[in-house]
C-alpha positions in Angstrom: -71.2 -17.2 -167.8 -75.0 -17.1 -167.7 -77.0 -20.2 -167.4 -78.6 -19.8 -170.8 -75.2 -19.5 -172.4 -73.6 -22.6 -171.0 -72.1 -25.1 -173.5 -70.9 -28.6 -172.9 -67.4 -28.4 -174.1 -65.4 -31.6 -174.3 -62.3 -32.0 -172.2 -60.3 -32.9 -175.3 -61.0 -29.4 -176.6 -60.2 -27.6 -173.4 -56.9 -29.5 -173.2 -55.7 -27.7 -176.3 -55.4 -24.5 -174.3 -53.7 -25.9 -171.1 -49.9 -25.9 -171.3 -48.1 -28.9 -170.0 -47.7 -28.7 -166.2 -50.5 -26.1 -165.9 -54.1 -26.5 -164.9 -55.5 -23.1 -166.1 -56.2 -22.5 -169.8 -54.1 -19.9 -171.5 -57.2 -18.2 -172.9 -60.4 -17.0 -171.2 -63.6 -19.0 -171.0 -65.5 -16.8 -173.5 -62.7 -17.0 -176.0 -62.5 -20.8 -175.5 -66.3 -21.1 -176.1 -66.0 -19.1 -179.3 -63.1 -21.2 -180.5 -65.0 -24.4 -179.6 -68.1 -23.3 -181.4 -66.0 -22.5 -184.5 -64.2 -25.9 -184.5 -67.4 -27.9 -183.8 -69.2 -26.0 -186.7 -66.3 -26.7 -189.0 -66.4 -30.4 -188.1 -70.1 -30.6 -188.8 -69.8 -28.6 -192.0 -67.1 -30.9 -193.3 -69.0 -34.1 -192.9 -70.8 -34.0 -196.2 -67.7 -32.7 -198.0 -65.5 -35.5 -196.5 -68.0 -38.2 -197.4 -68.2 -36.9 -200.9 -64.4 -36.7 -201.3 -64.1 -40.3 -200.2 -66.8 -41.5 -202.6 -65.9 -39.5 -205.7 -62.1 -39.7 -205.4 -62.1 -43.3 -204.2 -59.6 -42.6 -201.5 -59.3 -43.9 -197.9 -61.0 -42.3 -195.0 -57.6 -41.6 -193.4 -56.5 -39.8 -196.6 -59.6 -37.7 -196.6 -59.0 -36.7 -193.0 -55.4 -35.8 -193.8 -56.5 -33.6 -196.7 -59.1 -31.9 -194.6 -56.5 -31.1 -192.0 -54.2 -29.6 -194.6 -57.1 -27.6 -196.0 -57.9 -26.2 -192.5 -54.3 -25.1 -192.2 -54.1 -23.4 -195.6 -53.7 -19.7 -195.6 -55.6 -17.8 -194.5 -56.1 -20.3 -191.7 -58.9 -19.7 -189.3 -57.8 -22.4 -186.8 -54.5 -23.2 -185.2 -52.7 -26.5 -185.9 -54.0 -28.1 -182.7 -57.5 -27.0 -183.4 -57.3 -28.3 -187.0 -56.3 -31.7 -185.6 -59.2 -31.6 -183.1 -61.6 -30.7 -185.9 -60.5 -33.7 -188.1 -60.7 -36.0 -185.1 -64.2 -34.7 -184.4 -65.0 -35.2 -188.1 -63.9 -38.8 -187.9 -66.0 -39.3 -184.8 -69.1 -37.8 -186.6 -68.6 -40.1 -189.6 -67.6 -43.1 -187.5 -64.3 -43.3 -189.4 -61.1 -44.7 -187.9 -58.6 -42.1 -186.8 -55.8 -44.3 -185.3 -53.4 -43.5 -188.1 -54.2 -39.8 -187.9 -53.5 -39.8 -184.1 -50.2 -41.5 -184.6 -49.0 -39.1 -187.2 -47.5 -35.7 -186.3 -49.7 -32.8 -186.9 -48.8 -30.7 -189.9 -47.0 -27.5 -189.1 -48.6 -24.2 -190.0 -47.3 -20.7 -189.5 -48.4 -19.4 -186.1 -50.6 -16.4 -186.7 -52.9 -14.6 -184.3 -56.4 -15.9 -184.5 -59.0 -13.2 -184.3 
């Protein structure tokens, strides 16, 4: 990767692509960068929507995060389930919302489809 195209990718995102017991990601660096940029953009784009949902619907932050995760997994999904969970965790981080309940709950299952 060239110096002007370097991106500071968090370990939490890279870990999504490393299978248990392995150290090498299952996808290439360029593909991982593309996936990371997509997920980071989604988290940032959802900040205003999530804050508005919480205010207008009068629901808890945790419920907003759960709804956002389900929305990310709705067909046609552009992210995989692990990526959707990462996006909502990043969203919670950006909004300074608690995510302890979210992290304790199992991730929703979505059909595994190839991501292009």
